[in-house]
N, C-alpha and C positions, 0 to 999 in steps of 0.2 A: 770482722767475726773468725772465729778459729776453729777447726775442723782434724781428729782426729778417728785415732780407734783404739779400743778394749779389746786386752788380750785376757780370759778369764783362763788363769792357773791355778788346780785344786791341789796344793800339796809345795815343796821347796825343789825344784828342778832347774835347770840351764835349758833354755831352751835358743832357739837361732831365729828371727822371723825376717821374713824376705818383704820388702817395703817395696810398693810403686805407686806410681803417681798417673792413673790414665787421664784424671782431667777433672776439670771443677766439678761441684756437686750442691746440691740447694743444701744450705747447712740446718733445714729444718726435718729433712727426709733422711730417717734412720733405715738403711739397705742393709738387706742379710749377707753373710760371707757366701760364699759361692762354695755349695755342699753337692758331693757325688751324685747323680741322678741315681731316682729310685724307682725308676720306669720302668727296669729289667728285672727285679725278682720283688718290687714293693711298690707302694705306691705315697703320694703326700698332696695335702691340701696348701695352696699359698693364700694367706691371707692378707690382705690389705686394709687398714686401721687409719682412717683422716678426721681433722676435727681442723675445721678452719685451715689457715694454711701450715699444720703440722699432720705430717705423714710418716705411720710406722709397716712397713715390709718384712716383719724379721720373724713372723710369726708363721711357724711351716707345720702340720700336724702329719701321722702316718703311720704305716706297718715297714716293717721291714725284717725278716730272718733273723738279721747281724743286732738288732736294738734291744735294751733289756728296758725291765719295767721302770729303773728308775734310771741315774743319768748314766748316760755313756757315752763315745763320740759322735754321736749320732745328734747327741741336743743340744742346745747351745741359751744361752740368757740373751735379754734385751743388758745393752752400758748399762753404767749409775746413772741415775737422774742427776739433772742441773735444775736448774727455775722453772721451766717446763718441761712437761714430757707426755707422752703420748705410747700408752701399751697397752697390748693385749697378749697374756699371760696363761701358760695353764701353768696350775697348782700343781706345787708337789711338797707340802707341808714338812716332807721326810726327810728333803733336802736343806741344806743351811741357808742357801738363796732364794729358797720357798715357793720357785717359780720356774720354770722353760721356757722360752719365745718359740723354742724348736722341739716340739714334744713327739719323738719315733717310736713307737711301742714293738713290742713283738707280734707278730701276723696272729687272729682271732676270730673266731665268728663272732663278737661283739666286743666293744669299747666304750667307753663314755671318759672323754676330757674336761676336767673343771676348767671352764674360762672365767678372765674377770679382765673388763675392760676398764683401765686407770687411767685416769689423764688430769693434772690439776686447773683443767677448765670445766666450768659442768655443763659446755657445751654439747647438741646430741655428737653421736658417734656414728663415722659409717664404716659399716665391716664389710668389705666386699671379698669373694676369695674365687680360686677358680683352681683347674687342677688338669693335666693332662692324663688321667686315669677313671675318671669318671665312669667310662663305661665298663671300670670292674666290678666298683661299686654298688652293692643293689642298693641299701638303705644308708642314707645319710641324712642328717636334720641337726639344724640349729635350735635349743632351747636359751628363750628367751626368761629367765626363771622367776625374775619380779613380775614381769607383765605374762607369765603364762602364756608366751605364745610361740609354736613350734613350728619351725619352716622347711620348707624340703629342699636342703642346700640343690638338688640336683635340678630342680625346677628354678628356683633362684638366685643368681652370683651375689646379692648384695641385702645388707640389713640397716635398719638404722637403731640404737640403743641409746640407752642412756648411759654418762659419764659413771664410773665405776659402779656397776652392774655386772649382777653375776649370767654367765653363760654356761651352758652345755654342748659340747659336739656329742651327739650318739649314732655310732657305726653299727650296724646291722639289725636283725628283730628283735631278738636277744635282749638289747640295750634299750626299744622302743618300749617290748611290751614293761618294763620297771615303771613306767610314766600312770598317773592316774588322769586317764583320759577323760573324768569328769571333770577334772579343773583343766583341762590344759586345751585349745585348741587349733587346728592347722591353719595358718593364716598365710596370704604372699608378703614375702619381706616389706613392698611398699608397692602402692603408700599405705599408710596407718589404716591398718584391718581396721577403726573402729569408726571407719570413714567410709557414711552410704551415699548411694545414689539413687534417686526414682526413678 
């Protein structure tokens, strides 16, 4: 098996890469590059997508004063796809790549990230999340668009979604007010909310 790294460059410029090999890693695992911590002046949520033996740890969402609404130095992308892939992308149709794996936006009272869970397999995907900043976030929900399931991300730390499904992460009360609660219901993330017991 082969391993490697991807450097995304928007333009033509000379760059110098410092490459180190700290140890062997699982070739089925995609791990994020190190970014500066946002805990001092911003916040971020780290996501893990797992499907069978495939794991993707590249997705991060958050807010920071230095961020822009579109691509900047705080954002990143998934590597190019090969035979198998598993991705959780934040959709950005205005950008040439169409999506970010790490999407940090300017601070606001409310924001909605449009995500897509994508894979070459039809197996269900387990999406989990964690953050050092949950205490600073008043409202944070994950919406499974097709199933109309709304999950409180501060209570539940994972959800099972179908492959190639559309998701939304809603931050702030104003973002929640945009939902039609006659068709969307708040459920525990797992087990399946359609399962009931007497």
